[in-house]
SEBA-534961 format. One record per residue (C-alpha): x, y, z; residue number from 1. Coordinates in steps of 0.02 Angstrom, whole numbers, plus 50000, padded with zeros to 5 digits. Example, Ala and Ser with C-alpha at 12.3 -4.5 7.8 and 13.67 -1.06 7.14 Angstrom:
2
SITE      u      v      w  pos
SITE  50615  49775  50390    1
SITE  50684  49947  50357    2
This chain:
412
SITE      u      v      w  pos
SITE  50000  50000  50000    1
SITE  50071  50168  49951    2
SITE  50118  50292  50087    3
SITE  49999  50435  50120    4
SITE  50040  50593  50022    5
SITE  50093  50745  50122    6
SITE  49957  50872  50157    7
SITE  49953  51011  50026    8
SITE  50014  51186  50058    9
SITE  50161  51263  50149   10
SITE  50191  51201  50326   11
SITE  50229  51341  50449   12
SITE  50288  51328  50629   13
SITE  50288  51480  50744   14
SITE  50369  51459  50915   15
SITE  50387  51581  51059   16
SITE  50505  51548  51204   17
SITE  50565  51653  51350   18
SITE  50736  51573  51367   19
SITE  50814  51675  51508   20
SITE  50830  51522  51621   21
SITE  50931  51426  51491   22
SITE  51079  51542  51515   23
SITE  51076  51528  51705   24
SITE  51098  51339  51698   25
SITE  51156  51301  51520   26
SITE  51232  51131  51559   27
SITE  51069  51054  51618   28
SITE  50933  51153  51533   29
SITE  50992  51188  51356   30
SITE  51010  51005  51308   31
SITE  50833  50966  51368   32
SITE  50763  51121  51285   33
SITE  50843  51086  51116   34
SITE  50793  50903  51117   35
SITE  50610  50948  51147   36
SITE  50616  51087  51018   37
SITE  50690  50972  50886   38
SITE  50553  50845  50925   39
SITE  50419  50972  50881   40
SITE  50512  51016  50720   41
SITE  50522  50830  50677   42
SITE  50336  50804  50712   43
SITE  50271  50952  50613   44
SITE  50405  50957  50476   45
SITE  50383  51142  50435   46
SITE  50442  51220  50273   47
SITE  50453  51390  50358   48
SITE  50493  51407  50542   49
SITE  50506  51557  50658   50
SITE  50573  51549  50835   51
SITE  50547  51706  50939   52
SITE  50651  51713  51098   53
SITE  50637  51835  51242   54
SITE  50768  51866  51378   55
SITE  50895  51793  51257   56
SITE  51060  51781  51351   57
SITE  50979  51779  51523   58
SITE  50993  51906  51662   59
SITE  51175  51948  51628   60
SITE  51205  51953  51441   61
SITE  51390  51996  51452   62
SITE  51426  51844  51561   63
SITE  51320  51731  51449   64
SITE  51391  51778  51279   65
SITE  51489  51616  51257   66
SITE  51331  51516  51297   67
SITE  51235  51624  51173   68
SITE  51359  51585  51034   69
SITE  51352  51400  51073   70
SITE  51162  51398  51073   71
SITE  51151  51489  50906   72
SITE  51284  51377  50828   73
SITE  51192  51221  50887   74
SITE  51027  51281  50813   75
SITE  51107  51322  50646   76
SITE  51213  51167  50625   77
SITE  51129  51022  50715   78
SITE  51079  50863  50623   79
SITE  50898  50896  50668   80
SITE  50903  51056  50565   81
SITE  51010  50998  50420   82
SITE  50869  51012  50292   83
SITE  50851  51198  50331   84
SITE  50978  51270  50210   85
SITE  50934  51454  50234   86
SITE  50918  51549  50397   87
SITE  50908  51724  50467   88
SITE  50954  51760  50647   89
SITE  50928  51930  50729   90
SITE  51001  51950  50904   91
SITE  50989  52108  51006   92
SITE  51158  52107  51091   93
SITE  51168  52293  51125   94
SITE  51165  52264  51313   95
SITE  51263  52422  51354   96
SITE  51122  52534  51292   97
SITE  50980  52549  51418   98
SITE  50870  52641  51296   99
SITE  50887  52514  51156  100
SITE  50920  52341  51229  101
SITE  50772  52221  51219  102
SITE  50860  52050  51238  103
SITE  50752  51985  51094  104
SITE  50816  51850  50977  105
SITE  50723  51803  50817  106
SITE  50768  51648  50716  107
SITE  50697  51602  50545  108
SITE  50731  51436  50458  109
SITE  50686  51390  50279  110
SITE  50674  51210  50219  111
SITE  50774  51161  50065  112
SITE  50614  51113  49974  113
SITE  50542  51288  49993  114
SITE  50558  51391  49834  115
SITE  50525  51575  49808  116
SITE  50538  51646  49983  117
SITE  50567  51832  50006  118
SITE  50599  51949  50150  119
SITE  50549  52131  50153  120
SITE  50677  52270  50159  121
SITE  50593  52409  50260  122
SITE  50716  52540  50198  123
SITE  50707  52499  50012  124
SITE  50522  52452  50028  125
SITE  50541  52296  49923  126
SITE  50558  52108  49943  127
SITE  50725  52021  49925  128
SITE  50754  51837  49893  129
SITE  50822  51742  50043  130
SITE  50982  51642  50016  131
SITE  51112  51570  50133  132
SITE  51123  51586  50322  133
SITE  51154  51754  50402  134
SITE  51167  51816  50581  135
SITE  51138  51997  50629  136
SITE  51176  52057  50804  137
SITE  51226  52204  50914  138
SITE  51137  52359  50847  139
SITE  50988  52294  50752  140
SITE  50926  52472  50725  141
SITE  51037  52486  50571  142
SITE  50970  52325  50492  143
SITE  50844  52368  50353  144
SITE  50769  52192  50357  145
SITE  50677  52225  50521  146
SITE  50598  52356  50630  147
SITE  50646  52356  50813  148
SITE  50579  52467  50950  149
SITE  50589  52478  51136  150
SITE  50433  52551  51217  151
SITE  50440  52737  51258  152
SITE  50510  52764  51433  153
SITE  50347  52835  51502  154
SITE  50265  52665  51465  155
SITE  50380  52581  51590  156
SITE  50315  52562  51768  157
SITE  50394  52701  51872  158
SITE  50486  52750  51711  159
SITE  50623  52623  51751  160
SITE  50701  52546  51596  161
SITE  50682  52358  51575  162
SITE  50706  52248  51422  163
SITE  50535  52265  51343  164
SITE  50496  52300  51162  165
SITE  50466  52217  50994  166
SITE  50551  52164  50832  167
SITE  50454  52149  50669  168
SITE  50502  52060  50508  169
SITE  50399  52037  50350  170
SITE  50400  51882  50239  171
SITE  50324  51820  50079  172
SITE  50300  51632  50068  173
SITE  50203  51550  49927  174
SITE  50139  51720  49867  175
SITE  50075  51755  50042  176
SITE  50142  51908  50135  177
SITE  50138  51922  50325  178
SITE  50224  52010  50469  179
SITE  50300  51914  50614  180
SITE  50318  52015  50774  181
SITE  50425  51959  50921  182
SITE  50358  52045  51078  183
SITE  50396  52058  51263  184
SITE  50273  52152  51374  185
SITE  50283  52209  51555  186
SITE  50272  52087  51700  187
SITE  50182  52100  51867  188
SITE  50308  52175  51988  189
SITE  50208  52133  52146  190
SITE  50075  52002  52181  191
SITE  50003  52116  52317  192
SITE  49982  52262  52196  193
SITE  49909  52147  52062  194
SITE  49781  52085  52189  195
SITE  49721  52260  52239  196
SITE  49616  52303  52087  197
SITE  49527  52214  51946  198
SITE  49592  52232  51812  199
SITE  49763  52264  51888  200
SITE  49872  52415  51857  201
SITE  49997  52301  51767  202
SITE  49861  52239  51652  203
SITE  49827  52420  51602  204
SITE  50011  52448  51562  205
SITE  50015  52293  51451  206
SITE  49858  52350  51358  207
SITE  49938  52517  51322  208
SITE  50100  52437  51258  209
SITE  50013  52306  51150  210
SITE  49902  52441  51076  211
SITE  50059  52539  51034  212
SITE  50133  52390  50940  213
SITE  49974  52355  50842  214
SITE  49960  52538  50791  215
SITE  50141  52536  50733  216
SITE  50126  52382  50624  217
SITE  49970  52441  50534  218
SITE  50018  52624  50512  219
SITE  50027  52709  50343  220
SITE  50213  52684  50307  221
SITE  50196  52513  50225  222
SITE  50065  52408  50139  223
SITE  49952  52319  50263  224
SITE  49976  52130  50271  225
SITE  49919  51990  50388  226
SITE  50019  51980  50548  227
SITE  50064  51857  50686  228
SITE  50118  51928  50854  229
SITE  50200  51798  50966  230
SITE  50307  51816  51120  231
SITE  50297  51837  51308  232
SITE  50145  51949  51332  233
SITE  50155  51925  51521  234
SITE  49965  51912  51521  235
SITE  49908  51863  51696  236
SITE  49747  51795  51767  237
SITE  49638  51924  51853  238
SITE  49718  51903  52025  239
SITE  49574  51971  52127  240
SITE  49448  51854  52046  241
SITE  49564  51703  52055  242
SITE  49603  51728  52239  243
SITE  49419  51754  52282  244
SITE  49374  51595  52187  245
SITE  49515  51487  52257  246
SITE  49484  51549  52434  247
SITE  49293  51562  52438  248
SITE  49281  51481  52610  249
SITE  49434  51564  52684  250
SITE  49465  51708  52803  251
SITE  49603  51833  52765  252
SITE  49738  51889  52884  253
SITE  49838  52045  52842  254
SITE  50020  52059  52898  255
SITE  50097  52233  52900  256
SITE  50277  52294  52917  257
SITE  50310  52357  53093  258
SITE  50401  52514  53038  259
SITE  50296  52571  52887  260
SITE  50127  52488  52919  261
SITE  50134  52432  52737  262
SITE  50047  52268  52693  263
SITE  50183  52137  52665  264
SITE  50084  51975  52672  265
SITE  49907  51908  52655  266
SITE  49865  51739  52730  267
SITE  49704  51649  52681  268
SITE  49649  51512  52802  269
SITE  49506  51390  52791  270
SITE  49363  51442  52903  271
SITE  49358  51268  52980  272
SITE  49475  51119  52955  273
SITE  49593  51181  53092  274
SITE  49611  51347  53000  275
SITE  49729  51268  52875  276
SITE  49826  51393  52768  277
SITE  49761  51389  52589  278
SITE  49857  51533  52511  279
SITE  50000  51648  52558  280
SITE  50026  51805  52456  281
SITE  50180  51917  52462  282
SITE  50262  52031  52335  283
SITE  50349  51883  52255  284
SITE  50259  51737  52336  285
SITE  50100  51652  52277  286
SITE  50091  51492  52376  287
SITE  49929  51398  52351  288
SITE  49914  51233  52443  289
SITE  49851  51132  52293  290
SITE  49948  51154  52131  291
SITE  49842  51024  52043  292
SITE  49708  51154  52012  293
SITE  49826  51235  51885  294
SITE  49861  51068  51799  295
SITE  49694  50977  51805  296
SITE  49618  50970  51631  297
SITE  49758  51088  51575  298
SITE  49698  51224  51694  299
SITE  49540  51248  51590  300
SITE  49438  51301  51741  301
SITE  49550  51454  51759  302
SITE  49532  51515  51579  303
SITE  49382  51621  51629  304
SITE  49504  51731  51727  305
SITE  49617  51753  51575  306
SITE  49539  51917  51519  307
SITE  49678  52029  51455  308
SITE  49655  51988  51272  309
SITE  49470  52033  51274  310
SITE  49514  52218  51252  311
SITE  49585  52174  51080  312
SITE  49448  52053  51025  313
SITE  49422  52146  50860  314
SITE  49608  52160  50820  315
SITE  49686  51997  50880  316
SITE  49630  51817  50867  317
SITE  49693  51664  50961  318
SITE  49653  51481  50940  319
SITE  49576  51392  51089  320
SITE  49703  51359  51227  321
SITE  49713  51175  51276  322
SITE  49878  51175  51371  323
SITE  49914  51221  51553  324
SITE  49980  51394  51605  325
SITE  50152  51419  51527  326
SITE  50232  51510  51677  327
SITE  50309  51504  51810  328
SITE  50383  51330  51807  329
SITE  50518  51268  51923  330
SITE  50695  51295  51857  331
SITE  50752  51135  51941  332
SITE  50802  51022  51796  333
SITE  50723  50873  51885  334
SITE  50553  50958  51904  335
SITE  50467  50962  51735  336
SITE  50286  50987  51790  337
SITE  50306  51086  51951  338
SITE  50261  51271  51962  339
SITE  50363  51392  52066  340
SITE  50271  51473  52211  341
SITE  50318  51647  52153  342
SITE  50170  51698  52044  343
SITE  49997  51635  52005  344
SITE  50020  51520  51853  345
SITE  49963  51606  51692  346
SITE  49966  51594  51504  347
SITE  50104  51722  51474  348
SITE  50169  51648  51311  349
SITE  50051  51658  51163  350
SITE  50036  51658  50974  351
SITE  49909  51788  50917  352
SITE  49858  51844  50744  353
SITE  49762  51973  50645  354
SITE  49588  51929  50578  355
SITE  49661  51910  50402  356
SITE  49797  51792  50466  357
SITE  49660  51688  50546  358
SITE  49577  51670  50376  359
SITE  49744  51618  50304  360
SITE  49771  51473  50423  361
SITE  49593  51411  50430  362
SITE  49568  51404  50242  363
SITE  49642  51231  50222  364
SITE  49524  51116  50129  365
SITE  49598  50959  50204  366
SITE  49490  50870  50332  367
SITE  49641  50821  50435  368
SITE  49684  50923  50588  369
SITE  49813  51037  50512  370
SITE  49818  51172  50646  371
SITE  49900  51137  50815  372
SITE  49917  51261  50959  373
SITE  50012  51187  51105  374
SITE  50160  51200  51223  375
SITE  50329  51112  51214  376
SITE  50404  50995  51344  377
SITE  50255  50962  51458  378
SITE  50353  50841  51568  379
SITE  50528  50914  51548  380
SITE  50606  51066  51630  381
SITE  50619  51200  51495  382
SITE  50659  51341  51618  383
SITE  50527  51450  51701  384
SITE  50427  51465  51537  385
SITE  50364  51324  51428  386
SITE  50382  51371  51244  387
SITE  50218  51385  51149  388
SITE  50193  51348  50964  389
SITE  50070  51361  50822  390
SITE  50086  51241  50676  391
SITE  49979  51263  50521  392
SITE  49979  51256  50332  393
SITE  49956  51397  50210  394
SITE  49835  51323  50085  395
SITE  49890  51329  49902  396
SITE  49834  51493  49826  397
SITE  49782  51569  49993  398
SITE  49880  51728  49959  399
SITE  49851  51735  49772  400
SITE  49725  51878  49767  401
SITE  49861  51992  49837  402
SITE  50008  51924  49738  403
SITE  50002  52064  49611  404
SITE  50012  52193  49752  405
SITE  50175  52142  49833  406
SITE  50248  52054  49680  407
SITE  50340  51930  49790  408
SITE  50393  51823  49646  409
SITE  50475  51955  49537  410
SITE  50577  52065  49654  411
SITE  50755  52007  49677  412
């Protein structure tokens, strides 16, 4: 009996991964991480693959540079990737510049079977054919093949610089043009502050920053195309609602600092059952007595508290989430499924898309399940974030109505 023919269209794999932990413990974590990543590549066999990394190089980039080089070299030359004969790597290594450094790393791999692939030059405003493997680093601002921005300083909580921003590239694959945006949004600095209001002050800052990015990528400077935005959005569950739900039958004790009277700890105890402690909340402690609630049925019961994307419901689409919260996992290499008791687990890492991109991926005529949205390494320590991926196929001819506009196939 003949083997089954491959599904039609161009297979695409988009992966987002906050990899900061990998550079704190490279010996143990990088090997695991790469093995699991290669497994996903092997399973989905993409023609075009994008890997968006945040916190690339870890907390101390200068100290990690040798590990960075090794990681990049491994990705570009491993046996698992040998059929990807063209690549583009963009690493923000400008760690000495507070106002520019984002610690973002964007990797793009093209399978040898993929013909006619072009990348957009934002300066020349035209597409260029992609050949060979190239690495760009240090000051990405001078690279015409991408747009990179750090958020304006007044967007940052307390106006303190941190490594948050975005990098955008534009591609044309099989006559289909789309933008790929690597993004890192602001985190929750304090669990106690996040708990105070609903939605939290941090949620408001993230909304403002994401709105800024969306406005930038659809402004008047360039032709509008479909876009995928994937990275560490730092979206959190609505803390107030989660705590009230998890601790419905609990009484709350407030602990204040003796000198300032500031709240430093909240303790929720069961009303009966020997007043057992259910939850302890501090600035950087979220210790709930039963972690299984975040893992049971992939944490589905908590999705109702995942509300941050609702503000953008007309501008951004996401496939249904069927994997557990992607952060914060234990960084102990022997603890693949355990969450850290530092934050309430949440779906920080996401792959989002414009309405037109949604049409692109759901147009496949095949009855097989050709779209997969999932996380990588469910049982293996991948650092404090589990990478998240979207695998799909661009159906033959999906981008054809627009082919004459961007002339992907004629510009050299």
